[in-house]
C-alpha positions in Angstrom: -27.6 90.7 -8.5 -30.6 88.5 -9.2 -34.0 90.0 -9.0 -36.8 88.5 -6.8 -38.4 87.1 -10.0 -35.3 85.6 -11.4 -35.1 81.8 -11.4 -32.7 79.2 -12.4 -33.1 77.4 -15.8 -34.7 74.5 -14.0 -37.4 76.8 -12.6 -36.2 76.8 -9.1 -35.2 79.9 -7.1 -31.5 80.2 -6.1 -30.6 78.9 -2.7 -29.8 82.3 -1.3 -33.4 83.5 -2.2 -35.0 80.4 -0.7 -33.5 81.2 2.8 -33.5 84.9 2.6 -35.0 85.3 6.1 -32.3 83.1 7.7 -29.1 85.0 8.3 -25.8 83.1 8.1 -23.3 81.3 5.9 -21.5 79.1 8.3 -20.8 75.4 7.4 -23.1 74.2 10.1 -26.0 76.3 8.9 -25.3 75.4 5.2 -25.5 71.7 6.2 -29.0 72.3 7.5 -29.9 74.2 4.4 -28.8 71.3 2.3 -31.0 68.9 4.2 -34.0 71.3 3.7 -33.3 71.4 0.0 -33.4 67.7 -0.2 -36.6 67.1 1.8 -38.7 70.1 0.9 -39.9 68.9 -2.6 -41.3 65.7 -0.9 -44.3 65.2 1.3 -42.3 63.5 4.0 -42.6 64.4 7.6 -39.8 66.6 8.9 -38.5 66.7 12.5 -36.5 69.9 13.2 -34.2 69.5 16.2 -32.4 72.3 18.0 -32.2 74.4 21.1 -34.7 77.0 21.9 -34.1 80.2 19.9 -32.3 78.6 17.0 -34.9 79.5 14.4 -36.9 76.3 14.0 -40.0 78.1 12.8 -38.0 79.9 10.0 -36.8 76.6 8.8 -40.3 75.2 8.9 -41.5 78.1 6.8 -38.6 77.6 4.3 -39.6 73.9 3.9 -43.1 75.0 3.1 -42.1 77.9 0.8 -39.9 75.8 -1.4 -42.2 72.8 -1.5 -45.0 72.1 -4.1 -47.5 73.2 -1.3 -46.2 76.8 -1.4 -49.2 79.2 -1.8 -51.4 76.8 0.2 -52.0 77.2 4.0 -49.1 77.2 6.4 -50.6 76.7 9.9 -48.6 76.6 13.1 -49.3 75.6 16.7 -47.0 75.7 19.7 -48.0 72.6 21.6 -46.4 73.8 24.8 -48.5 77.0 24.9 -51.9 75.3 24.9 -53.4 73.8 28.1 -53.9 70.0 27.9 -57.7 70.1 28.0 -57.8 72.4 25.0 -55.0 70.9 22.9 -57.1 68.2 21.4 -59.7 70.7 20.3 -57.0 73.0 18.8 -55.6 70.2 16.8 -58.8 68.4 15.6 -61.6 70.8 16.3 -64.9 70.1 18.1 -68.7 70.1 17.5 -71.1 72.3 19.2 -72.0 70.9 22.7 -69.0 68.6 22.7 -68.1 69.8 26.2 -69.0 72.6 28.6 -68.3 75.9 26.9 -68.4 74.5 23.3 -71.1 76.9 22.1 -70.2 76.5 18.4 -68.4 74.3 16.1 -64.6 74.8 15.9 -62.3 73.9 13.1 -59.0 72.4 14.2 -55.5 73.1 12.9 -55.4 69.9 10.8 -58.5 71.1 8.9 -57.1 74.6 8.5 -53.9 73.2 7.1 -55.6 70.9 4.5 -53.6 70.8 1.2 -50.8 72.7 3.0 -48.4 72.4 5.8 -48.9 72.1 9.6 -46.0 73.1 11.8 -46.2 71.7 15.3 -43.7 73.4 17.5 -42.6 71.8 20.8 -44.0 68.4 19.8 -42.4 66.9 22.8 -44.9 68.6 25.0 -47.9 66.7 23.5 -49.5 64.7 26.4 -49.3 60.9 26.2 -53.0 60.6 26.1 -53.3 62.6 22.9 -50.4 60.9 21.1 -52.3 57.9 19.7 -54.8 60.3 17.9 -51.9 62.3 16.5 -50.2 59.1 15.3 -53.4 58.0 13.6 -53.8 61.2 11.6 -50.2 61.0 10.5 -50.6 57.5 9.3 -54.1 57.6 7.9 -54.7 61.3 7.3 -58.0 61.0 9.0 -59.5 62.0 12.4 -62.8 62.8 14.2 -63.6 66.1 15.8 -64.5 66.1 19.5 -68.2 65.3 19.9 -68.5 63.8 16.4 -68.4 60.3 14.9 -67.9 61.6 11.4 -64.4 60.8 10.0 -62.6 63.7 8.3 -59.9 63.1 5.7 -57.2 65.7 5.2 -54.1 66.1 3.0 -51.5 67.7 5.4 -47.7 67.7 5.3 -46.4 67.8 8.9 -43.3 69.6 10.1 -42.6 69.2 13.8 -40.0 70.7 16.0 -38.6 70.2 19.5 -35.7 71.2 21.8 -36.2 68.0 23.8 -34.4 64.7 23.5 -37.3 62.5 22.3 -35.1 59.3 22.4 -34.6 59.9 26.2 -38.3 60.6 26.6 -39.2 57.3 24.8 -36.8 55.5 27.2 -38.6 57.1 30.2 -42.0 56.2 28.7 -42.9 59.9 28.3 -43.2 59.7 24.5 -44.6 56.9 22.4 -41.9 55.1 20.4 -44.2 54.5 17.4 -45.0 58.2 17.2 -41.3 59.1 17.5 -40.4 56.9 14.6 -43.3 58.3 12.6 -42.1 61.9 13.2 -38.4 61.1 12.7 -38.7 60.4 9.0 -36.3 63.1 8.1 -34.5 65.0 10.9 -33.0 68.4 10.4 -30.7 69.6 13.1 -30.1 73.3 13.6 -26.8 74.4 15.2 -26.8 76.5 18.3 -25.4 80.0 17.9 -22.2 79.1 19.8 -21.5 76.6 17.0 -21.8 79.2 14.2 -20.0 82.2 15.7 -18.9 83.3 12.3 -22.5 84.3 11.6 -22.7 86.6 14.6 -21.4 89.7 12.8 -24.0 89.2 10.0 -26.8 88.7 12.6 -25.7 91.8 14.5 -25.6 93.9 11.3 -29.1 92.7 10.4 -30.7 93.4 13.8 -29.0 96.8 14.0 -30.5 97.7 10.7 -34.0 96.4 11.7 -34.1 98.1 15.1 -32.4 101.3 13.9 -35.0 101.8 11.2 -37.8 100.9 13.6 -36.6 103.4 16.3 -35.4 106.1 13.9 -31.8 105.7 15.1 -28.8 105.7 12.8 -26.1 103.3 14.0 -22.9 104.2 12.2 -20.5 101.9 13.9 -20.3 98.8 16.0 -17.0 99.1 18.0 -14.6 96.2 17.7 -14.7 95.7 21.5 -18.5 95.3 21.3 -18.4 92.9 18.4 -15.6 90.9 20.2 -17.7 90.6 23.3 -20.8 89.5 21.3 -18.8 86.9 19.3 -17.1 85.4 22.4 -20.3 85.1 24.5 -21.7 81.6 24.7 -25.4 82.6 23.9 -27.4 80.1 25.9 -30.6 81.8 24.5 -29.3 81.6 20.9 -30.5 83.9 18.2 -33.5 85.1 20.2 -31.2 86.3 23.0 -28.9 88.0 20.5 -31.9 89.8 18.9 -33.1 91.0 22.2 -29.7 92.3 23.3 -29.1 94.1 20.1 -32.5 95.8 20.5 -31.4 96.9 24.0 -28.1 98.2 22.6 -29.9 100.2 19.9 -32.1 101.8 22.5 -29.1 102.8 24.6 -26.9 103.9 21.6 -25.6 107.5 21.4 -23.6 109.3 18.7 -24.2 106.4 16.3 -22.2 103.9 18.3 -23.6 100.5 19.4 -22.7 99.9 23.1 -21.9 96.5 24.5 -25.4 95.2 25.7 -24.0 92.3 27.7 -24.5 92.8 31.5 -21.4 92.9 33.6 -22.3 89.5 35.1 -22.4 87.9 31.7 -19.0 89.4 30.8 -17.5 88.2 34.1 -19.0 84.8 33.6 -17.5 84.7 30.1 -14.1 85.6 31.4 -14.1 83.3 34.4 -16.3 80.3 33.6 -17.3 80.1 29.9 -14.6 77.5 29.0 -16.0 74.9 31.4 -19.7 75.7 30.6 -19.0 75.7 26.9 -17.2 72.3 27.1 -20.2 70.8 28.9 -22.7 72.2 26.4 -20.4 71.2 23.5 -20.2 67.6 24.8 -24.0 67.5 25.0 -24.4 68.8 21.4 -21.9 66.3 20.0 -23.5 63.4 21.8 -26.9 64.4 20.6 -25.7 64.6 17.0 -23.8 61.3 17.2 -27.0 59.6 18.5 -29.0 61.3 15.6 -26.5 60.0 13.0 -26.2 56.5 14.5 -22.6 57.3 15.5 -21.5 57.7 11.9 -18.7 60.3 11.9 -17.8 60.9 8.2 -19.7 61.4 4.9 -22.4 63.9 4.0 -24.8 62.3 6.5 -22.3 61.9 9.3 -22.0 63.9 12.5 -18.9 65.8 11.4 -20.6 67.3 8.3 -23.8 68.1 10.3 -21.7 69.9 12.9 -19.8 71.8 10.3 -16.5 70.1 11.3 -13.8 68.1 9.6 -13.9 64.4 10.6 -10.5 64.7 12.2 -11.5 67.7 14.2 -14.6 65.9 15.5 -12.5 62.9 16.6 -10.1 65.3 18.4 -13.0 67.0 20.2 -14.4 63.6 21.2 -11.1 62.6 22.7 -10.7 65.9 24.5 -14.3 65.7 25.9 -14.1 62.0 26.8 -16.7 60.9 24.3 -16.6 57.2 23.1 -19.2 55.0 21.5 -21.2 52.9 24.0 -20.6 49.2 23.8 -23.4 47.1 22.2 -24.4 43.9 24.0 -22.4 41.9 21.4 -19.3 43.9 22.2 -19.5 43.5 26.0 -17.1 40.9 27.5 -18.9 37.7 28.5 -18.4 36.5 32.0 -17.6 32.8 32.7 -19.9 30.9 35.0 -17.1 31.0 37.6 -16.8 34.8 37.3 -20.6 35.2 37.6 -20.7 33.1 40.8 -17.9 35.1 42.3 
């Protein structure tokens, strides 16, 4: 086994050490790792896409940790957690007296992240009124604090994340198209937990160990019936939901056995309704990935590879779920003048 200090002959740490905080070996997750390996050495903006609870912050940290900026600041901000009237100050800072309650100068997150990486989670929640200022700092690497005319220059690598469909938000005029294209330089899509079920036993073992040590409980065995229930569940809350339920199971464990933490309603829902729900969610995920890949199916950058599927398997799923590529204007049949008048 390689030590923490061991590196490859080219000076880079092995892949498994780079992503040691991210549990899983599924093809869908490995595809995301490959994207991170490609983009991390650059200074390009990265947009991490994925459902809530899929581990977007861990991927952002991995990008920073294997980049040339490792060892410099890694600053994060959840844009959805900050009230609108405070978000501009959080991002860019303010001068004393800039507004009521500004009793001292405040340094913003862009200043804090200078020479390092700024991770903006839930970027889709940034208000329209603030988006031009964010676009400017991404393009020019400069901004003014609230209450100041002095321009500050920074050297910041931006990593953003969202669970929202920004393309649909642009269509509804809820998100600026120029900001979207500036953010979407290099998208990294994280699979939902239901798309990487082979990783669930690894995640369960990891969380059992963590919570067992924290609570002073020794879990000797995870019954096959419990593992089967966890593996078959659809996990709408993804890894975060799994983590919380394993913690609950460890609390309730007796005699070294891990009980099934899923509520009876969830088990019933799985037995009765999961197939339909899963099909709907699977259709949404595939459509989102096809849009991201420009409806390219095969190849290393195609939707099949990113979803961890064979091209033929993806085509079969698309047929089963009724997914077909939308017609472009040039593909649409043209009506004659007589047909139009009719």
